[in-house]
A tleap script that builds the chain and sets N, CA, C and O, in Angstrom:
source leaprc.protein.ff14SB
mol = sequence {
  NMET ALA GLY ILE ASP LEU GLU LEU GLN ARG
  ILE GLY THR LEU PRO GLY GLY LEU ARG ILE
  GLN ALA GLY GLU PHE THR VAL VAL GLU ALA
  THR ILE PHE ILE PRO THR THR LEU THR ARG
  LEU PHE GLY GLY ILE GLY THR GLY GLU LEU
  THR ALA GLY VAL VAL GLY TYR ALA SER SER
  ILE CYS GLU GLY PRO THR ILE LYS TYR ASN
  VAL THR GLY ASP THR THR THR THR LEU ASN
  TYR ILE ALA TRP GLY CASN
}
set mol.1.N position { -9.407 17.087 -13.985 }
set mol.1.CA position { -10.272 17.894 -13.638 }
set mol.1.C position { -10.750 19.164 -14.142 }
set mol.1.O position { -9.917 20.064 -14.249 }
set mol.2.N position { -12.130 19.424 -14.518 }
set mol.2.CA position { -12.016 20.456 -15.295 }
set mol.2.C position { -12.966 21.773 -14.112 }
set mol.2.O position { -14.003 21.688 -13.453 }
set mol.3.N position { -11.939 22.903 -14.332 }
set mol.3.CA position { -12.857 23.804 -13.703 }
set mol.3.C position { -14.138 24.671 -14.441 }
set mol.3.O position { -14.088 25.533 -15.318 }
set mol.4.N position { -15.384 24.039 -13.669 }
set mol.4.CA position { -16.443 24.323 -14.127 }
set mol.4.C position { -17.116 25.269 -13.476 }
set mol.4.O position { -17.578 24.774 -12.448 }
set mol.5.N position { -17.491 26.800 -13.620 }
set mol.5.CA position { -18.413 27.788 -13.172 }
set mol.5.C position { -19.704 27.628 -13.673 }
set mol.5.O position { -20.110 28.113 -14.728 }
set mol.6.N position { -20.590 26.668 -12.588 }
set mol.6.CA position { -21.741 26.887 -13.143 }
set mol.6.C position { -22.425 28.182 -13.305 }
set mol.6.O position { -23.225 28.360 -14.223 }
set mol.7.N position { -22.106 29.188 -12.349 }
set mol.7.CA position { -22.043 30.770 -12.336 }
set mol.7.C position { -22.533 31.352 -14.182 }
set mol.7.O position { -23.424 32.084 -14.611 }
set mol.8.N position { -21.546 30.657 -14.758 }
set mol.8.CA position { -21.134 31.158 -16.034 }
set mol.8.C position { -21.604 30.443 -17.133 }
set mol.8.O position { -21.458 30.843 -18.288 }
set mol.9.N position { -22.240 29.255 -16.787 }
set mol.9.CA position { -23.356 28.544 -17.849 }
set mol.9.C position { -24.521 29.069 -18.181 }
set mol.9.O position { -25.343 29.417 -17.332 }
set mol.10.N position { -24.779 29.221 -19.951 }
set mol.10.CA position { -25.866 29.841 -20.196 }
set mol.10.C position { -26.614 28.893 -21.192 }
set mol.10.O position { -26.071 28.388 -22.175 }
set mol.11.N position { -28.051 28.688 -20.796 }
set mol.11.CA position { -28.848 27.602 -21.790 }
set mol.11.C position { -29.755 28.227 -22.332 }
set mol.11.O position { -30.226 29.067 -21.566 }
set mol.12.N position { -30.398 28.194 -23.682 }
set mol.12.CA position { -31.478 29.007 -24.105 }
set mol.12.C position { -32.092 28.123 -25.133 }
set mol.12.O position { -31.657 27.000 -25.391 }
set mol.13.N position { -32.965 28.591 -25.623 }
set mol.13.CA position { -33.764 27.506 -26.757 }
set mol.13.C position { -34.039 29.129 -27.853 }
set mol.13.O position { -34.255 30.317 -27.611 }
set mol.14.N position { -33.843 28.136 -29.297 }
set mol.14.CA position { -33.888 29.337 -29.952 }
set mol.14.C position { -35.473 28.763 -30.952 }
set mol.14.O position { -36.239 27.814 -30.782 }
set mol.15.N position { -35.433 29.657 -31.780 }
set mol.15.CA position { -37.217 29.497 -32.475 }
set mol.15.C position { -37.172 28.116 -33.014 }
set mol.15.O position { -36.022 27.860 -33.369 }
set mol.16.N position { -37.875 27.268 -33.182 }
set mol.16.CA position { -37.712 25.917 -33.976 }
set mol.16.C position { -37.393 25.086 -32.939 }
set mol.16.O position { -37.691 23.958 -33.331 }
set mol.17.N position { -36.835 25.006 -31.543 }
set mol.17.CA position { -36.163 24.377 -30.790 }
set mol.17.C position { -35.311 23.722 -30.563 }
set mol.17.O position { -35.416 22.605 -30.055 }
set mol.18.N position { -33.985 24.420 -30.978 }
set mol.18.CA position { -32.804 24.326 -31.074 }
set mol.18.C position { -32.582 24.691 -29.946 }
set mol.18.O position { -33.103 25.767 -29.652 }
set mol.19.N position { -31.763 24.008 -28.876 }
set mol.19.CA position { -31.381 24.369 -27.694 }
set mol.19.C position { -29.601 24.624 -27.461 }
set mol.19.O position { -28.815 23.691 -27.625 }
set mol.20.N position { -29.242 25.720 -27.149 }
set mol.20.CA position { -28.000 25.944 -27.367 }
set mol.20.C position { -27.428 26.325 -25.572 }
set mol.20.O position { -27.980 26.852 -24.605 }
set mol.21.N position { -26.253 25.815 -25.787 }
set mol.21.CA position { -25.688 25.904 -24.103 }
set mol.21.C position { -23.840 26.373 -24.150 }
set mol.21.O position { -22.953 25.622 -24.557 }
set mol.22.N position { -23.669 27.576 -23.699 }
set mol.22.CA position { -22.955 28.289 -23.691 }
set mol.22.C position { -22.000 28.486 -22.395 }
set mol.22.O position { -22.488 28.445 -21.266 }
set mol.23.N position { -20.748 28.680 -22.589 }
set mol.23.CA position { -20.026 28.808 -21.309 }
set mol.23.C position { -18.430 28.750 -21.495 }
set mol.23.O position { -17.936 28.786 -22.622 }
set mol.24.N position { -17.392 28.627 -19.946 }
set mol.24.CA position { -16.469 28.487 -20.251 }
set mol.24.C position { -15.838 27.754 -18.976 }
set mol.24.O position { -16.160 27.884 -17.795 }
set mol.25.N position { -14.906 26.995 -19.513 }
set mol.25.CA position { -13.946 26.215 -18.005 }
set mol.25.C position { -12.399 26.081 -18.174 }
set mol.25.O position { -11.874 26.341 -19.257 }
set mol.26.N position { -11.697 25.684 -17.124 }
set mol.26.CA position { -10.604 25.927 -17.103 }
set mol.26.C position { -10.204 24.518 -17.703 }
set mol.26.O position { -10.813 23.571 -17.204 }
set mol.27.N position { -9.158 24.182 -18.823 }
set mol.27.CA position { -8.850 22.550 -19.277 }
set mol.27.C position { -7.511 22.244 -18.798 }
set mol.27.O position { -6.457 22.803 -19.102 }
set mol.28.N position { -7.655 21.543 -18.222 }
set mol.28.CA position { -6.696 20.619 -17.550 }
set mol.28.C position { -6.277 19.231 -18.013 }
set mol.28.O position { -5.170 18.711 -17.868 }
set mol.29.N position { -7.391 18.711 -18.614 }
set mol.29.CA position { -7.130 17.373 -19.563 }
set mol.29.C position { -7.632 17.254 -20.404 }
set mol.29.O position { -8.383 18.220 -20.545 }
set mol.30.N position { -7.749 16.292 -21.513 }
set mol.30.CA position { -7.676 16.120 -22.516 }
set mol.30.C position { -8.843 15.591 -22.972 }
set mol.30.O position { -9.116 15.519 -24.170 }
set mol.31.N position { -9.864 15.048 -21.698 }
set mol.31.CA position { -11.172 14.906 -22.115 }
set mol.31.C position { -12.014 15.893 -21.135 }
set mol.31.O position { -11.382 16.353 -20.184 }
set mol.32.N position { -12.940 16.145 -21.232 }
set mol.32.CA position { -13.727 16.803 -19.918 }
set mol.32.C position { -15.209 16.790 -20.266 }
set mol.32.O position { -15.747 16.950 -21.361 }
set mol.33.N position { -15.760 16.548 -19.012 }
set mol.33.CA position { -17.182 16.608 -19.576 }
set mol.33.C position { -17.985 17.644 -18.628 }
set mol.33.O position { -17.790 17.790 -17.421 }
set mol.34.N position { -18.863 18.285 -19.369 }
set mol.34.CA position { -19.662 19.558 -18.700 }
set mol.34.C position { -21.118 19.084 -18.323 }
set mol.34.O position { -21.674 18.264 -19.053 }
set mol.35.N position { -21.784 19.603 -17.143 }
set mol.35.CA position { -22.766 19.057 -17.070 }
set mol.35.C position { -23.552 19.726 -17.723 }
set mol.35.O position { -23.200 20.903 -17.807 }
set mol.36.N position { -24.984 19.347 -18.507 }
set mol.36.CA position { -25.733 19.808 -19.300 }
set mol.36.C position { -27.036 19.554 -19.159 }
set mol.36.O position { -27.269 18.559 -18.473 }
set mol.37.N position { -28.121 20.223 -19.652 }
set mol.37.CA position { -29.451 19.588 -19.716 }
set mol.37.C position { -30.108 19.331 -21.335 }
set mol.37.O position { -31.307 19.343 -21.611 }
set mol.38.N position { -29.260 19.160 -22.050 }
set mol.38.CA position { -29.260 18.647 -23.666 }
set mol.38.C position { -29.447 17.106 -23.362 }
set mol.38.O position { -28.957 16.723 -22.300 }
set mol.39.N position { -29.940 16.388 -23.967 }
set mol.39.CA position { -30.320 15.244 -24.294 }
set mol.39.C position { -29.806 14.019 -25.393 }
set mol.39.O position { -29.498 12.828 -25.419 }
set mol.40.N position { -29.968 15.387 -26.395 }
set mol.40.CA position { -29.462 14.578 -28.055 }
set mol.40.C position { -28.425 15.851 -28.734 }
set mol.40.O position { -28.982 16.738 -29.381 }
set mol.41.N position { -27.034 15.887 -28.567 }
set mol.41.CA position { -26.047 16.668 -28.853 }
set mol.41.C position { -26.246 16.231 -30.639 }
set mol.41.O position { -26.389 15.081 -31.054 }
set mol.42.N position { -26.200 17.652 -31.599 }
set mol.42.CA position { -26.137 17.726 -32.624 }
set mol.42.C position { -24.203 18.382 -32.726 }
set mol.42.O position { -23.575 18.156 -33.760 }
set mol.43.N position { -23.609 19.051 -31.690 }
set mol.43.CA position { -22.677 19.856 -32.216 }
set mol.43.C position { -22.048 20.563 -31.025 }
set mol.43.O position { -22.756 20.824 -30.052 }
set mol.44.N position { -20.723 20.895 -31.044 }
set mol.44.CA position { -20.286 21.707 -30.186 }
set mol.44.C position { -18.894 22.179 -30.511 }
set mol.44.O position { -18.282 21.350 -31.185 }
set mol.45.N position { -18.228 23.257 -30.231 }
set mol.45.CA position { -16.675 23.962 -30.457 }
set mol.45.C position { -16.352 24.945 -29.432 }
set mol.45.O position { -17.206 25.755 -29.073 }
set mol.46.N position { -15.162 24.932 -28.927 }
set mol.46.CA position { -14.703 25.258 -27.861 }
set mol.46.C position { -13.085 26.061 -28.429 }
set mol.46.O position { -12.453 25.588 -29.373 }
set mol.47.N position { -12.679 27.150 -27.755 }
set mol.47.CA position { -11.516 27.583 -28.226 }
set mol.47.C position { -10.892 28.472 -26.653 }
set mol.47.O position { -11.511 29.217 -25.893 }
set mol.48.N position { -9.529 28.028 -26.617 }
set mol.48.CA position { -8.911 28.946 -25.645 }
set mol.48.C position { -7.706 29.803 -26.109 }
set mol.48.O position { -7.232 29.713 -27.242 }
set mol.49.N position { -7.367 30.418 -25.403 }
set mol.49.CA position { -6.299 31.452 -25.487 }
set mol.49.C position { -5.408 31.192 -26.847 }
set mol.49.O position { -5.085 30.029 -27.091 }
set mol.50.N position { -5.033 32.172 -27.675 }
set mol.50.CA position { -4.418 31.621 -29.115 }
set mol.50.C position { -3.241 31.142 -28.708 }
set mol.50.O position { -2.921 30.062 -29.205 }
set mol.51.N position { -2.311 31.759 -27.748 }
set mol.51.CA position { -0.788 31.439 -27.048 }
set mol.51.C position { -1.167 30.284 -26.279 }
set mol.51.O position { -0.114 30.128 -25.662 }
set mol.52.N position { -1.828 29.482 -25.928 }
set mol.52.CA position { -2.271 28.357 -25.613 }
set mol.52.C position { -2.107 27.057 -26.294 }
set mol.52.O position { -1.643 25.997 -25.874 }
set mol.53.N position { -2.871 27.566 -28.091 }
set mol.53.CA position { -3.353 26.593 -28.931 }
set mol.53.C position { -4.209 25.367 -28.441 }
set mol.53.O position { -4.027 24.160 -28.602 }
set mol.54.N position { -5.211 26.069 -27.786 }
set mol.54.CA position { -6.495 24.936 -27.312 }
set mol.54.C position { -7.470 24.990 -28.173 }
set mol.54.O position { -8.021 26.087 -28.262 }
set mol.55.N position { -7.856 24.147 -28.837 }
set mol.55.CA position { -8.920 23.965 -29.252 }
set mol.55.C position { -9.779 22.789 -28.757 }
set mol.55.O position { -9.131 21.910 -28.189 }
set mol.56.N position { -11.464 22.542 -28.885 }
set mol.56.CA position { -11.925 21.233 -28.434 }
set mol.56.C position { -13.218 21.169 -29.147 }
set mol.56.O position { -13.913 22.122 -29.499 }
set mol.57.N position { -13.436 19.917 -29.309 }
set mol.57.CA position { -14.854 19.544 -29.846 }
set mol.57.C position { -15.734 18.729 -28.862 }
set mol.57.O position { -15.263 17.857 -28.132 }
set mol.58.N position { -17.505 19.197 -28.903 }
set mol.58.CA position { -17.897 17.925 -28.227 }
set mol.58.C position { -18.238 16.852 -29.184 }
set mol.58.O position { -18.324 16.905 -30.411 }
set mol.59.N position { -18.393 15.983 -28.461 }
set mol.59.CA position { -18.510 14.705 -29.311 }
set mol.59.C position { -19.541 13.685 -28.847 }
set mol.59.O position { -19.935 12.851 -29.662 }
set mol.60.N position { -19.981 13.687 -27.678 }
set mol.60.CA position { -21.560 12.994 -27.276 }
set mol.60.C position { -22.044 13.885 -25.980 }
set mol.60.O position { -21.582 14.870 -25.405 }
set mol.61.N position { -23.349 12.945 -25.784 }
set mol.61.CA position { -23.892 13.294 -24.205 }
set mol.61.C position { -23.396 11.844 -23.817 }
set mol.61.O position { -23.210 10.846 -24.514 }
set mol.62.N position { -23.239 12.084 -22.398 }
set mol.62.CA position { -23.061 10.971 -21.644 }
set mol.62.C position { -23.558 10.897 -20.090 }
set mol.62.O position { -24.157 11.822 -19.542 }
set mol.63.N position { -23.278 9.872 -19.568 }
set mol.63.CA position { -24.345 9.603 -18.328 }
set mol.63.C position { -24.056 10.824 -17.335 }
set mol.63.O position { -22.956 11.356 -17.187 }
set mol.64.N position { -25.046 11.113 -16.789 }
set mol.64.CA position { -25.284 12.611 -15.917 }
set mol.64.C position { -26.414 13.606 -16.034 }
set mol.64.O position { -27.093 13.922 -15.057 }
set mol.65.N position { -26.604 14.100 -17.257 }
set mol.65.CA position { -26.029 13.666 -18.396 }
set mol.65.C position { -24.983 15.062 -18.562 }
set mol.65.O position { -25.219 16.165 -18.071 }
set mol.66.N position { -23.940 14.743 -19.273 }
set mol.66.CA position { -22.731 15.697 -19.642 }
set mol.66.C position { -22.284 15.406 -21.234 }
set mol.66.O position { -22.402 14.398 -21.929 }
set mol.67.N position { -21.730 16.708 -21.499 }
set mol.67.CA position { -21.254 16.745 -22.861 }
set mol.67.C position { -19.666 16.238 -22.486 }
set mol.67.O position { -18.855 16.421 -21.579 }
set mol.68.N position { -19.734 15.616 -23.542 }
set mol.68.CA position { -18.337 15.164 -23.572 }
set mol.68.C position { -17.045 15.642 -24.556 }
set mol.68.O position { -16.864 15.208 -25.694 }
set mol.69.N position { -16.154 16.671 -23.840 }
set mol.69.CA position { -15.387 17.411 -24.762 }
set mol.69.C position { -13.878 17.109 -24.908 }
set mol.69.O position { -12.978 17.319 -24.095 }
set mol.70.N position { -13.826 16.607 -26.049 }
set mol.70.CA position { -12.147 16.450 -26.416 }
set mol.70.C position { -11.620 17.845 -26.188 }
set mol.70.O position { -12.294 18.875 -26.190 }
set mol.71.N position { -10.220 17.725 -25.978 }
set mol.71.CA position { -9.314 18.726 -26.150 }
set mol.71.C position { -8.099 18.953 -26.579 }
set mol.71.O position { -7.196 18.440 -25.919 }
set mol.72.N position { -7.871 19.460 -27.326 }
set mol.72.CA position { -5.897 19.459 -27.489 }
set mol.72.C position { -5.361 20.322 -27.372 }
set mol.72.O position { -6.021 21.349 -27.219 }
set mol.73.N position { -4.248 20.396 -27.374 }
set mol.73.CA position { -3.393 21.687 -26.474 }
set mol.73.C position { -2.955 21.030 -25.221 }
set mol.73.O position { -3.527 20.008 -24.843 }
set mol.74.N position { -1.767 21.664 -24.410 }
set mol.74.CA position { -1.372 20.988 -23.542 }
set mol.74.C position { -1.053 21.740 -22.117 }
set mol.74.O position { -0.401 21.356 -21.146 }
set mol.75.N position { -1.835 23.079 -22.392 }
set mol.75.CA position { -1.184 23.967 -21.929 }
set mol.75.C position { -2.862 24.505 -21.080 }
set mol.75.O position { -3.883 24.785 -21.709 }
set mol.76.N position { -2.715 24.528 -19.473 }
set mol.76.CA position { -3.719 25.000 -18.995 }
set mol.76.C position { -4.363 26.284 -18.905 }
set mol.76.O position { -3.668 27.170 -18.407 }
set mol.77.N position { -5.700 26.642 -19.323 }
set mol.77.CA position { -6.397 27.663 -20.027 }
set mol.77.C position { -7.997 27.771 -19.934 }
set mol.77.O position { -8.656 26.733 -19.880 }
set mol.78.N position { -8.462 28.713 -19.920 }
set mol.78.CA position { -9.696 28.924 -19.825 }
set mol.78.C position { -10.543 28.695 -21.691 }
set mol.78.O position { -10.303 29.362 -22.698 }
set mol.79.N position { -11.437 27.620 -21.538 }
set mol.79.CA position { -11.690 27.325 -22.766 }
set mol.79.C position { -13.435 28.113 -22.986 }
set mol.79.O position { -14.456 28.057 -22.300 }
set mol.80.N position { -13.248 28.487 -23.686 }
set mol.80.CA position { -15.076 28.983 -24.133 }
set mol.80.C position { -15.592 28.051 -25.067 }
set mol.80.O position { -14.935 27.554 -25.982 }
set mol.81.N position { -17.005 27.783 -24.770 }
set mol.81.CA position { -17.094 26.626 -25.501 }
set mol.81.C position { -18.813 27.003 -25.713 }
set mol.81.O position { -19.420 27.736 -24.932 }
set mol.82.N position { -19.447 26.340 -26.935 }
set mol.82.CA position { -20.951 26.497 -27.341 }
set mol.82.C position { -21.157 24.837 -27.439 }
set mol.82.O position { -20.243 24.015 -27.509 }
set mol.83.N position { -22.573 24.563 -27.425 }
set mol.83.CA position { -22.889 23.234 -27.923 }
set mol.83.C position { -24.286 23.402 -28.347 }
set mol.83.O position { -24.913 24.323 -27.823 }
set mol.84.N position { -25.019 22.468 -29.433 }
set mol.84.CA position { -26.417 22.864 -29.540 }
set mol.84.C position { -27.019 21.249 -29.426 }
set mol.84.O position { -26.316 20.262 -29.208 }
set mol.85.N position { -28.377 21.250 -29.612 }
set mol.85.CA position { -28.870 20.065 -29.505 }
set mol.85.C position { -30.505 20.474 -29.159 }
set mol.85.O position { -31.205 21.452 -29.422 }
set mol.86.N position { -30.735 19.114 -28.387 }
set mol.86.CA position { -32.231 19.426 -27.720 }
set mol.86.C position { -32.245 18.658 -26.619 }
set mol.86.O position { -33.231 18.653 -25.881 }
savepdb mol mol.pdb
quit
């Protein structure tokens, strides 16, 4: 289960309507789900501590709705992420 601190999540809208969500979470699994208000995902990326070699990418919006992040690396670490969509 990912450790998600909702106080650290930020959501905003850019001119033209593109919505951005950013924040951080603690990685302990290969796939995690982050609560979101986005209804369609265009992309997303995350990176953790360089010594842990953790990276991630957002692959879809799932039920909830949540952003599905696929994470590579086997060390528990904090991952900073950004996702964009509408």
